[in-house]
N, C-alpha and C positions, 0 to 999 in steps of 0.2 A: 371432586378431582380424583382421578385415578392415575397415580404415577405421573402427575403433572398434566394429564390430558383430561379435558372436560368430557364427561360421558352424558349423552343425551338421556333425559329422563332420570337422571341419577337420584334425585330426591325421592322419586316414587319407587324406583326399581332396585335401589341399592340395598345390600344386606348389612352395611355397616359404614363407619366413617373413621377417618384418620384424625388423630389429635396430637398435641405436643408440637415441639419444634420440628423443622424439616428433617425428615429421616436421613440419617447418615449411612449411606449404603457402602461406603468404603470399609475395607477390613481394618481391624477386627471388629466384631460385634456379637452380641448375645441376645437370643430371643427367649422370652419367658411367656408361657401361656397361663393365664389366670382364669378362674371361674369357680365352679362348684362341682362336687361329685355328681355324676349323671347329667351334667349340664352342657356337654358338647366339647369339652376340652380334648377328649381323645380324637375327635374328628379334626380339630385344629392341629394337633400334634402330628397326626398322620399326613395332613396336607403339607406341613412344613417338611416332613421327611421326604415326601414326593417331590418337593421343590428343591431338595438337595441339602437341607440343613441337617447337620449331625445332632441328633436328639438323645444320644446316649449309646454306650456300647452294650449295656445290659438292659435291653428293652423288654418290658412285660408285654407279651403279644397282644392281649385283648385291649390294652389301654394306652399303648405308646408311652408308658411311664418309664423313666430312667430309674432303676431300682435304687441308685445312690441318693436320689432326691426324695424318695418316699419311704425312708427308714422309719418314719413316724407311724406307718401303717394306717393312716387315716384317722388316728386318734387326736382330734383337735384339742382335747383336754390337756395334752402335753404342753400346749402353748400358754396355758393359764398358770403354769408353774415356772418361775424364773430359772430355777436350776435346770429343769428339763429343757427349756427353750435355749438356754445358754449352751448346753452340751450339744444340742442338735445344730445350732448355728455354727458352732466351732467345727463340727464335722463337715458342714456344707462348705465352709471357707476352704477347707483342705481339698474338697472335691473340685471346687471352682478353680483353685490355683492349678490343679492338675489339668483340668479341661483347658484353661487358658494357655497352658504350656504345650498342649498337643493339638489344639484346633483354633484356627483364626476365627471361624464362624461356627457357633454351636448354640444349643439351647436346651431347654427342658420344659416339661409339663407336669404340674402338680396342682390338683384342684384346690388345695388349701394353701397355696404359696402366698396368698395375700396376708396370711397371719405372720409371716416372717420376712417377706421380701424387702421391706424398708430397712431391715437390719443388714442386708448383704448387698444392697445396690452399689455401695462404694467399692465392692470387690469385683463387680462386673465391668467388662469393657464395652462401652457404647451399647448399653442395654436398650432393647426394643420390646415393648410390652403388647401382648395381644390379650384382650379381655373378651370372652364370649359369654353372652347372657341368654338364659332360657327362662320361659315362664316358670315361676317358682312352684306353682301347684303341679305342673308336669314333672318337675324334678322330684317332688315328694312321691308322686305316683310311680315314677320310674324306680324309686327305691323299693316300692312294694313288689314290682316285677322281679327284682333281684333276690327276693327272699326265697329260702328253700321251700319246696312244694309243701312240706309238712307244716309250715308255719303260716301259710296264706290265710287259713281260716281263723287265726287268732289275732288279727290286726285290729287294734282299737283306733278311734279317732286321734288319740294322742300321738300315735305313730306318725300321722301326717303332719300334725301341728309341730311336733318336735323337729321334723325335717324341714318344714317351712321356716321355722325360726333359725335353724342353722343356715339355711340357704340365704335368707335375707341378711344375716350377720356377715357371711362370707362375701356376698356381693357388695355390701356397704364398705367393707374393708378394701376390697379390690378397686372399687370406684374411687375411693379416697387416695389410694396409692397411685393410680394412673393419673388422676387429676393433679395431685399435689407435686408429683415428680417432675412434670413438664417434659418428660421423655417422649421420644417417638412412640406413638401408640396406635393400635387398630382396635376399635370397639365393634363387636359383631353381634348380630341377633341370630341365635340358633335357628329360630323358626324361619327367618328370612333366608338364611343360608340354604335351608332345605328347599325352599321355593325357588331360589335363584342361585343354583350351584355354580353357574358360569360366572356370575358376578363375584361370588366368594373366591373362586379360583383366581380371577384377575386381581383381586385385592391382595391375596396371599403372595402372588408373584410380584406385584408392585412393591409390597412391603419388604420382601426379601431381596429385591434386585434381580430376581430370576426372570422378570419380564423382558430383560435385555438379552436373554440367551437365545441362540438360533432356534432351539427346539421349544420356545415358549408356548406356541400354539398347542403342541403335543402335550406339554406339561399341563396346560390349562384343561385340556380334555380329560386327562387322567385324574386330575384333582376333582373336576366336576363329577366325573363318574364314580369317584370314591365316596362322595357325599351321600349318606343314607341315614334314615332315622334309627336311633337306638341300637338295633341289633348289629353286632359285629362291626361297629363303626371304627374300632381301633385297629382291627387286624390287617396287617400287611405281610405278605409272604417274603421271607428272606431269600428264598430260592429264585425269586423272580426280580431281584434287585429292587424290591419294594415299589413296583410300578404297576401292579395289577389292582384295579379298583375292588373294594370289598364286595360290591354288589355281584361281581363276577366270581370272586373267590369263594363266597359262601355256598355256592352251588357246585364247587369243584371238590370232589371227595378227597383228592390228594392233599387238600389244605388241612384236613383233620387228622390228628394223630391216633385216634381210636374211635371205635363205634360209639362209646359214651360221649365223646366230644361232639360228634356229629349229631347225636340225639339231642344233647343239650342245646345246640345251636338251633335245631329245628323247633324245640319247645320255646325258645326265646322268640323266634320269628312269629309263632302263632300268638304268643302272649302280647307281642307288640303289634298285632293285627296286620302283619305282613304275610297275608294268607297265600298269595301267589308263590312267593319264595319258599314258604313252608311246604307247599305241595310239591314244588320242584325238587327241593332237597330231600324230602321224605321219599319221593319216587326213586331217586338215585340211591338212597340208603337201602331201600327194599330190594332194588335190583341187584346191588352189590352183595347183599346177604343171601340171595337166592340163586347162587351159582355164578355170580359175576365177581368173585373175589380177586380176579386178576386186575380189575380196575382199582380195587382198594384192599390189598392184602392185609392191611392193618385192621380190617373189620372182621377177620376170621375168628369166630368164637364158637363154642359148643352150640348145638342146635337148640337146646333148651334156653340158653342165654339169649340167643337171637330171637327166640319166640317171645320172650318177655319184652325185648326192645320193639319187636313188631307190634305187640299189643299197644304199647304206648304210641307208636307211630300211627296206628290205625285210628286211635282216638284223636290225635292231632289232626289227621286228615279229615275226620268226620266234623270236627269243629270248624276247620277251614272251609270245607264245602258248605256247611250250614250257613256260615257268615258271608259266603259269596253267592248265595241264592241257588244252590244246587242240592236240594234235599234228597233227590234220588241217589246221587253219588255219595252223599253223606250217610244215608242208610246202608248203602252197600259196604261202606267202611265199617259201620257198626257190626254188620253181619260177619265181616272178616275178623273183627275183634272177638266176637263170640266163638268163631271157629278156633282161633288161637287159644282162647280160654279153655275150650273143650279139650284141645290137644294137651295142654299142660295138666289139666285135671286127670285125663286118661293115663298120663305117665306119672301121676303122683307128685307133680312138681308144684310147689307153692311159690309163685313169683310175686314179690311184694308190689311191684309196679302194676301188674295186671290186677291183683286183688284190690288195690287202692282205687283203681279206675272203674271197677264193676258198677258201683252205684251211680257215678256220673254218666257212665255209658247207658245204663238202663233209663235214666231220666231223659237223656238225649234221644234215645230210641223212641220213648213214648211221645216226645214232642214231634219228632219227625213223622211217626206213623199218624199222629193226629193231623199234621199238616197235609200229608199225602192222601190219607184215606178217610179222614173225618172221625170225630169222636165216637159216633155210633159204630162204625166199622171196627174200630179198635176194641171197643167194649165187647162186641160179639165174638 
């Protein structure tokens, strides 16, 4: 059932299901997004914001987290100590009282909220729970992507097992909270939301009551367009009334506050195998840095600094072209990297980014030349 309407093929094509008693869509009400870190909670919170739900005044841009609700900093060990938990819950009760006084309908997203939600349910008015679940192994691997580049080679199997254990623990707590509370709930599959963004949008709108709005079809299209795997799933621009899908935003240079921000977004895209978007964004960055600063004046940096960024972008593009079956274009990007490297060396500039990439670029070049010309030709 979707907002009281039977949807054809729902059992096969749905991305989630409603639980608990009949949703009370009259004001006031509070929405809580549960899940795990790297598990799709940012996507859910962004969809709620697009549906018109106030999710906090001090929002963290990348995650859609209300800073007042994540003062724990992700340290779940805090909740193992009664004193620390009591202090945190007391702070939350003050925040909740303030929100109740200023907003009829509001909500928040915290990936570890299952660890304390049962303590504060009585403070919430007409709570509605959204639990989004993702493949636990994918969550652990997504944590690896988030590591600093310098740490990627030092990861042991225990890294994955530790994150798997944490993920299973948080999901178990969240499931028990949703089931035992009997409250209106929406349980979602992250993977199915990605495959069926339209169904995800319709369920969010039905659960929030926004399906009755005159612009519901437009809202559904915006939410569906916002759904995207991993990279930049949280980001919504405040200058556009939070209505532009992230898939469009991430290729808009005005969305990034600095050249470093744009470069990091590009690196994230290629790390999450979104090669087409990585190529589009990197092309825009290169164009802006080579005389197009009017498009992105925040990208203006000294020539040697941009050369270092260009070296990193050339490697990103080489990887993207290699993985999309375009070895000739990939090799061309490698040659561009070598030109940048020579420019820096000629000017006596030691750029850490370029120096760290020299070895992987050389290995990639050998692979590409073998693919294109054969082992004998390369050896000669």
